[in-house]
C-alpha positions as CSV (number, residue, x, y, z in Angstrom):
1,M,11.0,-73.1,4.5
2,P,10.6,-69.2,4.1
3,S,12.4,-67.6,1.1
4,P,15.4,-65.3,1.8
5,Y,13.1,-62.4,1.0
6,Y,10.6,-63.4,3.8
7,R,13.9,-64.0,6.3
8,E,15.5,-60.8,5.5
9,S,12.0,-59.2,5.9
10,G,11.8,-60.8,9.2
11,I,8.7,-62.9,8.1
12,D,8.5,-66.5,8.8
13,H,5.1,-67.3,7.1
14,V,3.2,-66.0,4.3
15,D,-0.2,-68.0,3.7
16,P,-0.4,-68.7,-0.1
17,E,-2.9,-66.5,-1.8
18,P,-5.9,-68.8,-2.7
19,V,-6.5,-69.6,-6.3
20,N,-9.7,-67.8,-8.0
21,V,-11.5,-70.7,-9.2
22,L,-14.7,-70.0,-10.8
23,P,-17.7,-72.0,-9.6
24,A,-18.1,-75.0,-12.2
25,S,-21.5,-74.6,-14.0
26,E,-23.0,-76.3,-17.0
27,M,-21.2,-74.0,-19.4
28,T,-17.5,-74.5,-17.6
29,I,-17.7,-78.1,-17.4
30,G,-16.8,-80.4,-20.6
31,S,-15.9,-79.1,-23.9
32,V,-17.7,-76.6,-26.2
33,F,-17.1,-78.7,-29.1
34,A,-18.8,-81.7,-27.5
35,D,-22.4,-80.8,-28.9
36,G,-20.8,-81.0,-32.6
37,H,-22.7,-77.8,-34.2
38,V,-20.8,-78.0,-37.4
39,D,-21.7,-77.2,-41.0
40,D,-23.3,-79.8,-43.2
41,A,-20.9,-80.9,-46.0
42,A,-23.4,-79.8,-48.7
43,V,-23.6,-76.2,-46.8
44,V,-19.9,-76.1,-46.3
45,K,-19.6,-76.9,-50.2
46,K,-22.1,-74.3,-51.4
47,H,-20.7,-71.4,-49.8
48,R,-17.0,-72.4,-49.7
49,R,-16.2,-70.3,-52.8
50,R,-17.9,-67.2,-52.0
51,S,-15.9,-67.1,-48.2
52,L,-12.4,-67.9,-50.1
53,M,-13.2,-65.2,-52.6
54,A,-13.6,-62.7,-50.1
55,D,-10.7,-63.9,-48.0
56,I,-8.5,-63.8,-50.9
57,Y,-10.1,-60.6,-52.9
58,P,-7.1,-58.4,-51.7
59,V,-4.2,-60.4,-52.7
60,M,-6.2,-61.2,-56.1
61,M,-6.7,-57.6,-56.7
62,V,-2.6,-56.6,-55.8
63,L,-1.8,-59.2,-58.0
64,A,-4.0,-58.2,-61.0
65,D,-2.6,-54.6,-60.3
66,L,1.0,-55.4,-60.5
67,M,0.5,-57.2,-63.7
68,L,-1.9,-54.6,-65.2
69,I,0.9,-51.8,-64.6
70,S,3.9,-53.8,-65.7
71,A,2.1,-55.0,-68.9
72,I,0.9,-51.1,-69.7
73,F,4.5,-50.1,-68.6
74,G,6.2,-52.9,-71.3
75,L,3.8,-52.0,-73.9
76,A,4.4,-48.2,-73.9
77,C,8.2,-49.1,-73.9
78,W,7.6,-51.3,-77.0
79,L,5.5,-48.6,-78.7
80,R,8.0,-45.6,-77.8
81,Y,11.3,-47.7,-78.6
82,D,12.8,-50.0,-81.3
83,T,15.5,-51.6,-79.3
84,E,15.0,-54.9,-77.0
85,L,11.8,-54.6,-74.6
86,L,14.0,-55.7,-71.5
87,H,16.6,-53.1,-72.2
88,A,14.3,-50.4,-72.7
89,M,12.3,-50.7,-69.4
90,S,13.9,-49.1,-66.3
91,R,13.0,-51.5,-63.3
92,K,13.4,-48.5,-60.7
93,V,11.0,-46.4,-63.0
94,L,8.4,-49.3,-63.1
95,L,8.9,-50.1,-59.2
96,V,7.8,-46.2,-58.6
97,C,5.2,-46.2,-60.8
98,G,3.7,-49.3,-59.3
99,A,4.3,-48.3,-55.9
100,I,2.8,-45.1,-56.2
101,S,-0.2,-45.7,-58.1
102,M,-1.0,-48.9,-56.0
103,L,-0.6,-47.0,-52.5
104,G,-3.1,-44.6,-54.1
105,V,-5.7,-47.3,-55.0
106,A,-5.1,-48.6,-51.2
107,M,-6.3,-45.4,-49.9
108,V,-9.5,-45.1,-51.7
109,G,-10.4,-49.0,-50.6
110,G,-9.1,-50.4,-54.0
111,Y,-8.2,-53.6,-52.3
112,S,-11.0,-54.0,-49.9
113,Y,-14.0,-56.6,-50.6
114,K,-16.3,-54.3,-48.8
115,T,-15.7,-51.6,-51.0
116,N,-18.5,-50.6,-53.5
117,T,-16.4,-50.0,-56.7
118,T,-19.2,-49.4,-58.7
119,S,-20.0,-45.9,-56.6
120,V,-19.6,-42.5,-58.1
121,R,-17.6,-41.6,-54.8
122,F,-15.3,-44.4,-55.3
123,V,-14.5,-43.4,-59.1
124,S,-14.3,-39.9,-58.1
125,E,-11.6,-40.5,-55.3
126,H,-9.8,-42.9,-57.6
127,I,-9.3,-39.9,-60.0
128,I,-8.2,-37.6,-57.2
129,V,-5.4,-40.0,-56.0
130,S,-4.4,-40.7,-59.8
131,I,-3.8,-37.2,-60.5
132,A,-1.7,-36.9,-57.3
133,S,0.0,-40.1,-57.8
134,F,0.8,-38.9,-61.6
135,I,2.5,-35.6,-60.0
136,G,4.5,-37.8,-57.2
137,V,5.7,-40.1,-59.4
138,F,7.5,-37.4,-61.6
139,F,8.9,-35.6,-59.0
140,I,10.3,-38.5,-57.2
141,I,11.5,-40.2,-60.7
142,Y,13.2,-36.7,-61.8
143,S,14.3,-35.3,-58.6
144,F,15.8,-38.8,-56.9
145,V,15.7,-42.0,-58.8
146,T,17.1,-40.4,-62.3
147,Y,19.2,-38.2,-61.0
148,G,22.6,-37.6,-62.3
149,Y,21.9,-40.3,-65.3
150,Q,20.0,-41.0,-68.3
151,M,16.8,-43.2,-67.9
152,N,15.9,-45.6,-70.5
153,S,12.2,-45.2,-70.1
154,G,11.3,-41.5,-71.3
155,R,8.8,-38.9,-70.0
156,S,6.2,-40.2,-72.3
157,V,6.4,-43.9,-71.1
158,V,5.7,-42.8,-67.7
159,A,2.8,-40.6,-68.6
160,L,1.2,-43.0,-70.5
161,T,1.5,-45.6,-67.9
162,M,0.2,-43.3,-65.3
163,V,-2.9,-42.3,-67.5
164,A,-3.7,-45.7,-68.7
165,F,-3.5,-47.7,-65.2
166,P,-6.2,-45.8,-63.6
167,V,-8.5,-45.7,-66.7
168,C,-8.0,-49.7,-66.6
169,S,-8.2,-50.0,-63.1
170,I,-11.6,-47.7,-62.7
171,L,-13.0,-50.0,-65.6
172,Y,-12.3,-53.6,-64.4
173,R,-13.1,-52.5,-60.9
174,M,-16.6,-51.5,-61.9
175,G,-16.8,-55.1,-63.9
176,L,-15.8,-56.6,-61.0
177,G,-18.1,-54.5,-58.6
178,K,-21.2,-55.1,-60.6
179,V,-20.6,-59.0,-60.3
180,K,-19.3,-58.8,-56.4
181,N,-22.8,-56.6,-56.0
182,H,-24.9,-59.3,-57.6
183,F,-23.6,-62.0,-55.2
184,R,-24.0,-60.1,-52.2
185,K,-27.7,-59.6,-52.9
186,G,-27.8,-63.3,-51.7
187,N,-26.0,-62.5,-48.3
188,A,-27.3,-62.3,-44.8
189,L,-26.1,-60.3,-41.7
190,C,-27.6,-61.5,-38.3
191,I,-28.2,-59.4,-35.2
192,I,-28.4,-61.1,-32.1
193,G,-30.2,-58.8,-30.1
194,T,-33.4,-56.5,-30.1
195,G,-32.3,-53.6,-27.9
196,W,-30.9,-50.1,-29.1
197,S,-27.6,-51.2,-30.4
198,A,-29.6,-53.5,-32.5
199,R,-31.6,-50.9,-33.7
200,D,-28.9,-48.5,-34.5
201,L,-26.7,-51.1,-36.4
202,Y,-30.0,-51.8,-38.5
203,R,-30.5,-47.9,-39.3
204,R,-26.7,-47.8,-40.2
205,L,-26.8,-50.6,-42.4
206,K,-30.0,-49.2,-44.1
207,A,-28.5,-45.7,-44.4
208,S,-25.4,-47.3,-46.1
209,N,-27.5,-48.9,-48.8
210,S,-26.3,-52.5,-47.6
211,T,-27.8,-54.9,-49.9
212,C,-27.5,-57.8,-47.4
213,E,-30.6,-59.0,-45.7
214,V,-30.9,-58.4,-42.1
215,M,-32.1,-61.1,-39.6
216,T,-32.9,-60.4,-35.9
217,F,-33.1,-62.7,-33.4
218,D,-34.5,-62.2,-29.3
219,P,-32.4,-63.6,-27.1
220,H,-35.3,-63.1,-24.3
221,G,-38.0,-63.9,-26.1
222,D,-40.4,-61.2,-25.4
223,R,-40.6,-59.1,-28.8
224,E,-40.7,-62.3,-31.0
225,G,-43.0,-61.4,-34.1
226,Q,-42.5,-57.8,-33.7
227,R,-41.0,-55.4,-36.0
228,L,-37.2,-54.3,-34.9
229,C,-38.0,-50.5,-35.4
230,N,-42.1,-50.3,-34.4
231,R,-42.2,-47.1,-36.7
232,D,-40.1,-48.6,-39.8
233,D,-42.4,-51.1,-41.5
234,S,-39.4,-52.3,-43.7
235,S,-37.3,-53.4,-40.6
236,P,-36.7,-57.1,-40.1
237,M,-39.1,-59.2,-38.0
238,I,-37.6,-60.4,-34.8
239,E,-37.3,-64.1,-34.7
240,P,-36.5,-66.7,-31.8
241,L,-33.2,-67.1,-31.1
242,G,-33.6,-71.2,-31.6
243,E,-34.0,-70.3,-35.3
244,V,-30.1,-69.2,-35.3
245,R,-28.2,-71.9,-36.7
246,L,-24.6,-70.3,-36.6
247,R,-23.3,-71.6,-39.9
248,S,-21.9,-70.3,-42.8
249,S,-25.3,-69.8,-44.3
250,M,-28.9,-69.3,-42.9
251,R,-31.8,-70.2,-45.5
252,G,-29.5,-70.5,-48.4
253,K,-28.2,-67.0,-47.9
254,Y,-24.3,-66.9,-46.9
255,V,-23.9,-65.1,-43.6
256,E,-21.2,-62.5,-43.5
257,N,-21.4,-61.5,-40.1
258,Y,-23.1,-62.8,-36.6
259,V,-23.3,-59.7,-34.8
260,L,-23.9,-59.7,-30.8
261,T,-25.6,-56.5,-29.7
262,C,-26.6,-57.5,-26.3
263,P,-24.4,-58.4,-23.1
264,L,-23.0,-62.5,-23.8
265,E,-24.0,-63.1,-20.5
266,E,-27.7,-62.7,-21.4
267,L,-27.5,-65.9,-23.6
268,P,-28.4,-69.1,-22.7
269,S,-25.1,-71.2,-21.9
270,D,-25.6,-73.4,-24.8
271,F,-26.1,-71.0,-27.2
272,Q,-22.5,-69.2,-25.7
273,K,-21.1,-72.5,-26.3
274,R,-22.6,-72.4,-30.3
275,L,-21.1,-69.1,-30.4
276,A,-17.7,-70.2,-29.7
277,V,-17.8,-72.8,-31.9
278,A,-18.7,-70.8,-34.7
279,Q,-15.9,-68.2,-34.1
280,F,-13.3,-71.4,-33.9
281,S,-15.1,-73.0,-37.3
282,G,-14.2,-69.7,-39.3
283,H,-17.8,-67.9,-39.2
284,K,-17.6,-64.3,-38.5
285,V,-19.0,-63.6,-34.9
286,C,-18.3,-60.2,-33.5
287,S,-19.8,-57.6,-31.1
288,Y,-21.7,-54.4,-32.1
289,E,-18.7,-52.2,-31.1
290,S,-16.0,-54.3,-32.9
291,Y,-18.2,-54.1,-36.2
292,L,-18.7,-50.3,-35.7
293,M,-15.1,-49.8,-35.3
294,G,-13.8,-52.5,-37.9
295,Q,-16.4,-52.1,-41.0
296,M,-17.9,-48.7,-40.5
297,K,-14.9,-46.4,-38.8
298,I,-16.6,-45.1,-36.0
299,M,-16.8,-45.4,-32.2
300,P,-19.9,-47.2,-31.1
301,P,-22.5,-44.5,-29.7
302,G,-22.4,-44.7,-25.5
303,K,-19.6,-47.0,-25.5
304,V,-17.0,-44.3,-24.2
305,S,-16.0,-44.4,-20.7
306,M,-12.9,-42.7,-18.6
307,S,-11.3,-45.8,-18.8
308,W,-11.3,-45.5,-22.6
309,A,-7.7,-43.8,-23.1
310,L,-6.1,-46.7,-21.4
311,E,-7.3,-49.3,-23.6
312,E,-5.1,-51.1,-26.0
313,G,-5.0,-49.6,-29.3
314,F,-4.9,-46.0,-28.2
315,L,-2.5,-44.2,-30.1
316,C,-2.6,-40.5,-29.1
317,N,0.4,-39.1,-28.1
318,R,2.4,-42.4,-28.2
319,N,4.0,-41.9,-31.7
320,K,6.0,-38.6,-31.7
321,T,7.8,-39.0,-34.8
322,Y,4.0,-39.3,-36.6
323,E,3.1,-35.8,-34.5
324,R,6.8,-34.6,-35.7
325,I,6.1,-35.2,-39.4
326,K,2.4,-34.1,-39.1
327,R,3.6,-30.9,-37.9
328,F,6.5,-30.5,-40.2
329,G,3.6,-31.1,-43.1
330,D,1.5,-28.5,-41.2
331,I,4.3,-25.7,-41.6
332,M,4.8,-26.4,-45.3
333,V,0.7,-26.6,-46.1
334,G,0.2,-23.4,-44.4
335,L,3.2,-21.7,-45.8
336,T,2.2,-23.0,-49.3
337,G,-1.5,-22.3,-48.8
338,L,-0.9,-18.8,-48.1
339,I,1.5,-18.1,-51.1
340,V,-1.1,-20.3,-53.6
341,F,-4.1,-18.7,-52.6
342,A,-3.1,-15.2,-52.1
343,P,-4.6,-14.3,-55.6
344,V,-8.0,-16.1,-54.2
345,F,-7.9,-14.1,-50.9
346,I,-7.9,-11.2,-52.7
347,V,-10.8,-11.6,-55.4
348,V,-13.0,-13.3,-52.1
349,G,-12.2,-10.3,-50.0
350,I,-13.8,-7.9,-52.7
351,L,-16.7,-9.8,-53.2
352,V,-17.4,-10.6,-49.5
353,K,-17.1,-6.7,-48.8
354,L,-19.4,-5.8,-51.9
355,T,-22.1,-8.4,-51.1
356,S,-22.7,-7.5,-47.5
357,P,-21.5,-4.6,-45.1
358,G,-19.0,-6.0,-42.6
359,P,-15.6,-7.1,-41.9
360,I,-14.1,-9.6,-44.7
361,I,-12.5,-11.8,-42.1
362,F,-14.7,-13.5,-39.4
363,K,-12.9,-14.1,-36.0
364,Q,-14.1,-16.2,-33.6
365,Q,-12.5,-17.8,-30.0
366,R,-12.3,-21.4,-30.7
367,V,-11.2,-24.4,-28.5
368,G,-8.2,-26.2,-29.3
369,R,-5.8,-29.0,-28.2
370,R,-6.4,-29.7,-24.5
371,E,-9.0,-27.0,-24.4
372,E,-6.7,-24.0,-24.8
373,P,-8.7,-21.4,-26.8
374,F,-7.5,-19.6,-29.8
375,D,-8.7,-17.2,-32.2
376,I,-9.8,-18.7,-35.6
377,Y,-9.9,-16.6,-38.9
378,K,-12.4,-17.3,-41.7
379,F,-13.8,-15.2,-44.8
380,R,-17.2,-14.0,-43.5
381,S,-19.9,-16.2,-45.0
382,M,-23.2,-14.6,-42.7
383,T,-24.5,-11.1,-41.9
384,V,-23.3,-9.4,-39.1
385,R,-25.9,-9.5,-36.3
386,T,-25.9,-9.0,-32.5
387,E,-25.9,-11.7,-30.0
388,E,-29.9,-11.4,-29.7
389,E,-30.5,-11.3,-33.7
390,A,-28.4,-14.2,-34.1
391,G,-30.7,-17.1,-33.1
392,S,-29.6,-20.5,-33.4
393,M,-25.9,-21.3,-32.7
394,Y,-26.2,-24.3,-35.5
395,T,-26.3,-23.2,-39.1
396,Q,-29.6,-24.7,-40.8
397,K,-29.9,-25.5,-44.4
398,N,-31.0,-22.2,-46.4
399,D,-30.0,-20.6,-43.7
400,P,-31.0,-16.6,-44.3
401,R,-28.0,-15.2,-42.3
402,V,-25.9,-16.8,-45.3
403,T,-24.7,-13.9,-47.6
404,K,-24.9,-14.3,-51.4
405,I,-21.6,-15.6,-52.0
406,G,-21.2,-17.1,-48.2
407,G,-23.3,-20.1,-49.8
408,F,-20.8,-20.6,-52.3
409,L,-17.9,-20.1,-50.0
410,R,-19.2,-22.7,-47.5
411,K,-20.2,-25.3,-50.2
412,T,-16.6,-25.3,-51.8
413,R,-15.0,-24.5,-48.0
414,I,-13.1,-21.5,-49.5
415,D,-14.3,-19.8,-46.2
416,E,-11.8,-21.8,-44.6
417,L,-8.7,-20.7,-46.4
418,P,-7.9,-18.1,-43.9
419,Q,-7.3,-20.9,-41.6
420,F,-3.6,-21.7,-43.2
421,W,-2.6,-18.8,-40.8
422,N,-4.0,-20.9,-38.0
423,V,-2.2,-24.0,-39.3
424,L,1.2,-22.0,-39.3
425,K,0.9,-20.9,-36.1
426,G,0.0,-24.2,-34.7
427,D,-3.3,-23.4,-33.4
428,L,-4.6,-26.0,-36.0
429,S,-3.6,-28.9,-38.0
430,L,-4.6,-29.6,-41.4
431,I,-6.4,-32.9,-40.3
432,G,-8.0,-33.0,-37.0
433,P,-11.4,-32.8,-35.2
434,R,-13.3,-29.5,-36.0
435,A,-12.6,-26.8,-33.7
436,E,-15.7,-25.4,-32.1
437,W,-16.9,-22.5,-30.6
438,V,-15.9,-22.1,-27.0
439,D,-19.8,-21.2,-25.9
440,L,-20.9,-24.3,-27.9
441,V,-18.0,-26.8,-26.1
442,K,-19.7,-25.2,-23.0
443,G,-22.7,-26.8,-23.5
444,Y,-21.6,-29.9,-25.3
445,E,-19.5,-30.8,-22.4
446,Q,-22.6,-30.5,-19.8
447,R,-24.8,-32.7,-22.2
448,F,-22.8,-35.4,-24.0
449,P,-20.5,-37.7,-21.4
450,Y,-16.8,-37.4,-22.5
451,Y,-17.1,-35.0,-25.1
452,H,-13.6,-33.4,-24.0
453,F,-12.0,-36.4,-25.2
454,R,-12.1,-35.0,-28.6
455,H,-9.7,-32.4,-27.5
456,A,-6.9,-34.8,-27.0
457,V,-5.6,-34.0,-30.4
458,K,-5.2,-30.8,-32.4
459,P,-8.1,-29.6,-34.1
460,G,-8.2,-29.4,-38.0
461,I,-9.4,-27.8,-41.1
462,T,-10.7,-31.2,-42.0
463,G,-11.4,-34.6,-40.2
464,W,-12.5,-37.7,-40.3
465,A,-16.1,-36.7,-38.8
466,Q,-16.2,-33.7,-41.6
467,V,-15.7,-36.2,-44.5
468,N,-18.1,-38.8,-43.3
469,Y,-21.0,-36.6,-42.0
470,S,-22.8,-33.4,-43.1
471,Y,-22.6,-30.5,-41.2
472,G,-24.1,-30.7,-37.6
473,A,-27.2,-28.9,-37.4
474,N,-28.5,-30.4,-34.0
475,D,-27.6,-32.3,-31.1
476,E,-28.4,-35.7,-32.5
477,D,-26.0,-34.8,-35.3
478,T,-23.1,-33.5,-32.8
479,V,-23.1,-37.1,-31.0
480,E,-22.7,-38.4,-34.1
481,K,-19.8,-36.5,-35.4
482,L,-18.7,-36.8,-31.8
483,N,-18.2,-40.7,-32.4
484,Y,-16.4,-40.1,-35.7
485,D,-14.2,-37.7,-33.8
486,L,-13.2,-40.2,-31.3
487,Y,-12.2,-43.0,-33.8
488,Y,-10.0,-40.4,-35.3
489,V,-8.5,-39.5,-31.7
490,R,-7.8,-43.6,-31.4
491,K,-6.9,-44.3,-34.9
492,H,-5.1,-41.5,-36.1
493,S,-2.1,-42.3,-38.7
494,M,-0.4,-41.0,-41.7
495,I,-2.4,-43.5,-43.5
496,L,-5.7,-42.1,-42.2
497,D,-4.7,-38.6,-42.6
498,A,-4.0,-39.0,-46.1
499,V,-7.4,-40.9,-46.8
500,I,-9.2,-37.7,-45.3
501,V,-7.1,-35.5,-47.6
502,V,-8.4,-37.5,-50.4
503,K,-11.9,-37.6,-49.4
504,T,-11.9,-33.9,-48.5
505,V,-10.8,-33.1,-52.1
506,Y,-13.9,-35.2,-53.3
507,M,-16.2,-33.1,-51.1
508,V,-14.7,-29.6,-52.2
509,L,-14.9,-31.0,-55.9
510,F,-18.3,-32.0,-56.0
511,G,-19.9,-29.4,-53.7
512,R,-20.2,-31.4,-50.6
513,G,-19.9,-29.0,-47.8
514,Q,-22.4,-26.6,-46.0
């Protein structure tokens, strides 16, 4: 009998839509668990501790920091006061010290198992966030927490805590990092596939100084016995797909990830079942795209399409609170920067004028949000030339166009200080993709598909691409920086912005600019 809807519509009968059932095949019939592809008991026992350590590492580090900062704070109170310890300790002050300090550690990756805590960069960034935490803790405590009443724990206690904690944190993380790196040398990463994506992943792992042994397996069988990268004798030898065991270890090495760099449909049906079982069994199986997004924080090259902006997880223009907070922060930063650096403006202006003829301020039209053009302002760091004399649009290493003072200005990024005016006006944000020259953008949009997506957010003085990749000197560099920019467009947040600020300070202090 027809439903009321169909009766009212004058429709007596509607044929039911056919159920879309996939044709039965060897892969779809039966259970994926039927083949029993599981680890041997001895293998499970051997690598259980290592896998468990990687899983609980963040929790252990958080608990260790909580105990450490509490112990330092209690010791400082005991040394400072003769009264009972619990009476001398202010729990509110301890909470602020702990929360701000641990937030800073989290920003530089101090709770991530993947972070190399023995590197100079990690130590430097830890020191930077510790200085910021020191200032922030004193500001919050004496402006809000203790406003209107006397605090039990004095300034000396807070100062000692905020100085001793980062020192102890760096030292014990360096010790743990050495132990962790020692064990990771016995780890492996298995790449399933031999195409461009497999080679790209291997090059990125090599560039990041990964200590994992890379194993590569051919799903088609036409490149077995060859090097993954023909011109790189250190690249792994390609092995048959049948050698993959999809267990927690391969040849005695703990496998951190199985990364699939070819379409799943190209694999034999039996191997697809084994991949599913491995994933359900707790082994880390992922695609090339998810590995780059999750571990390397970059959009996979060539994986962006017009439907990209409609995918889940795209944050652009969906968080109005974030946009308002960011704009308020930009206004405050712009005003503060213009006031604080006013003496620097005068000194740099004089030096620019004395070292080369031409204007002090360089003005150029750049592309802003949604491709709106605007004029950007910088201290001039290159000689004044006509368009015919200018040569390459890219700045090269040891570029003869850079003035005597210009090299220093570019390396320390002092040449970008006038951009605080652009930030105050709203042309720029503090954080965002680099604002490129209008003429360059026209060429990029013709050569690089979907380059225009980076203009979905407001450009910035510094950004995710700037702190992760050197100045673009050719089209290859531009594509790489584009992938970092697109990651920011998709994942931008206040936490990511704070991480970029820390990394920018590191680059300025250690002269990593160009």
